[in-house]
C-alpha positions as a printed Julia matrix, in Angstrom:
174×3 Matrix{Float64}:
   0.0     0.0     0.0
   1.3     3.51   -0.71
   2.56    5.6     2.17
  -0.06    7.72    3.97
   1.34   10.92    2.45
   0.71    9.59   -1.06
  -2.87    8.65   -0.18
  -3.43   12.08    1.37
  -2.16   13.79   -1.78
  -4.46   11.7    -3.95
  -7.42   12.58   -1.76
  -6.51   16.25   -1.84
  -6.42   16.17   -5.65
  -9.86   14.56   -5.75
  -8.6    11.18   -6.92
  -9.38    7.81   -5.42
  -7.56    6.85   -2.27
  -6.69    3.42   -3.59
  -6.14    2.27   -7.14
  -5.95   -1.28   -8.47
  -2.18   -0.75   -8.72
  -2.1    -0.44   -4.91
  -3.78   -3.83   -4.59
  -1.43   -5.3    -7.19
   1.58   -4.0    -5.26
   0.16   -5.5    -2.07
  -0.33   -8.89   -3.75
   3.17   -8.96   -5.2
   4.81   -7.86   -1.95
   2.98  -10.41    0.18
   3.49  -13.2    -2.39
   7.23  -12.59   -2.22
   7.11  -13.01    1.58
   5.01  -16.18    1.73
   6.69  -19.36    2.91
   5.57  -22.9     1.96
   4.61  -23.58    5.6
   2.18  -20.64    5.39
   0.28  -22.45    2.64
  -0.01  -25.57    4.81
  -1.29  -23.49    7.73
  -3.82  -21.78    5.47
  -5.21  -25.12    4.34
  -6.05  -26.0     7.94
  -8.84  -23.39    7.6
 -10.27  -24.75    4.34
 -13.76  -25.43    5.74
 -14.06  -21.87    7.06
 -12.87  -20.45    3.74
 -15.33  -22.53    1.72
 -18.19  -21.56    4.02
 -17.41  -17.84    3.64
 -17.1   -18.2    -0.12
 -20.45  -19.97   -0.34
 -22.07  -17.03    1.47
 -20.83  -14.76   -1.34
 -22.08  -16.93   -4.22
 -25.06  -14.69   -4.99
 -23.21  -11.36   -4.8
 -19.89  -12.48   -6.3
 -20.24  -15.77   -8.21
 -16.75  -15.44   -9.74
 -15.27  -14.93   -6.28
 -16.71  -18.26   -5.18
 -15.17  -20.0    -8.22
 -11.84  -18.26   -7.64
 -11.74  -19.34   -3.99
 -12.61  -22.94   -4.87
  -9.99  -23.21   -7.62
  -7.4   -21.55   -5.38
  -8.05  -24.05   -2.59
  -7.77  -26.98   -5.03
  -4.49  -25.68   -6.45
  -3.08  -24.99   -2.97
  -4.06  -28.46   -1.74
  -2.49  -30.11   -4.78
   0.65  -28.05   -4.23
   0.95  -29.07   -0.58
   0.4   -32.72   -1.58
   3.21  -32.4    -4.14
   0.89  -33.21   -7.02
   1.62  -30.17   -9.19
   5.33  -29.35   -9.19
   4.95  -27.8   -12.67
   3.0   -24.81  -11.27
   5.25  -21.83  -10.48
   5.49  -21.14   -6.76
   4.75  -17.5    -7.51
   1.28  -18.52   -8.72
   0.79  -20.61   -5.59
   1.84  -17.74   -3.35
  -0.37  -15.2    -5.17
  -3.42  -17.39   -4.67
  -2.52  -18.06   -1.05
  -2.25  -14.31   -0.4
  -5.64  -13.78   -2.06
  -7.21  -16.44    0.18
  -5.57  -14.94    3.28
  -6.92  -11.52    2.3
 -10.37  -13.04    1.8
 -10.51  -14.57    5.28
  -9.41  -11.34    6.97
 -12.67   -9.54    7.88
 -10.91   -6.21    8.53
  -9.3    -5.43    5.22
  -9.62   -2.3     3.07
 -13.42   -2.56    2.98
 -14.49   -4.37    6.16
 -16.47   -7.48    5.27
 -19.3    -6.64    7.65
 -20.42   -3.66    5.53
 -23.54   -4.96    3.74
 -23.4    -5.16   -0.04
 -19.84   -3.92   -0.53
 -17.77   -5.59    2.17
 -16.33   -8.28   -0.06
 -15.87   -6.16   -3.19
 -12.2    -5.63   -2.39
 -11.83   -9.39   -1.85
 -13.27  -10.01   -5.32
 -10.84   -7.44   -6.76
  -7.88   -9.11   -5.04
  -8.82  -12.45   -6.61
  -9.29  -10.91  -10.06
  -5.84   -9.34   -9.82
  -4.22  -12.5    -8.46
  -5.74  -14.53  -11.29
  -4.58  -11.96  -13.84
  -1.01  -11.87  -12.51
  -0.8   -15.64  -12.06
  -2.65  -16.42  -15.29
   0.06  -18.59  -16.94
   0.34  -20.87  -13.91
  -3.44  -21.03  -13.44
  -3.96  -21.91  -17.11
  -1.31  -24.61  -16.82
  -2.99  -26.02  -13.7
  -6.46  -25.97  -15.29
  -5.15  -27.68  -18.42
  -3.47  -30.37  -16.32
  -6.64  -30.94  -14.24
  -9.04  -30.66  -17.2
 -10.8   -27.63  -15.7
 -12.39  -25.11  -18.04
 -11.23  -21.54  -17.56
 -14.41  -20.14  -19.15
 -15.81  -17.52  -16.81
 -12.87  -17.99  -14.5
 -10.25  -15.83  -16.17
 -10.83  -12.47  -17.72
 -10.11  -12.33  -21.45
  -6.41  -11.98  -22.14
  -5.49   -8.41  -22.97
  -5.22   -7.84  -26.69
  -1.78   -7.1   -28.0
  -1.27   -3.42  -28.57
  -1.48   -2.59  -32.26
   1.8    -1.65  -33.8
   2.08    1.89  -34.86
   3.17    2.64  -38.34
   6.6     4.15  -38.39
   6.17    7.84  -37.96
   7.12    9.78  -41.0
  10.08   11.86  -40.18
  10.69   15.23  -41.66
  13.72   15.18  -43.89
  16.86   16.18  -42.09
  17.74   19.81  -42.48
  20.74   20.58  -44.48
  23.3    22.67  -42.77
  23.5    26.2   -44.02
  26.51   26.96  -46.11
  28.97   29.18  -44.29
  29.77   32.5   -45.8
């Protein structure tokens, strides 16, 4: 998250206090800090996580699917069944699940209607960043990614080479 001074400046300029880039930075930072034992500890709470996700099915159906796939991938990782999945993908999804089970995050979960919106955003970002590993996992498990991953960003169109003005000739000296 950006330092408080940065957030205060954004607010003073009339811009949002938090941008998706702040959440992305948070995800990347925490994913870099996650240890394999943290994933095992997280999986000890799998029933609680699934129960909370099921409560969000109506408001955030994609969130429920993201949580379920994340838990499957994390469990397979801990069991040593998917060594071909990059650990960075594993750690991103673990951070997203940890964020989801924390009721006092950016938007507290107890606020009706919007409390889990930031959780859904965290999962969307984690799935976007970890997309190659998630696609590899889904292919290996035979899981369809339809409705699970956002469409891949289109490649930026190449610009035609800008026409340059002909170089100026130096003036003859007199």
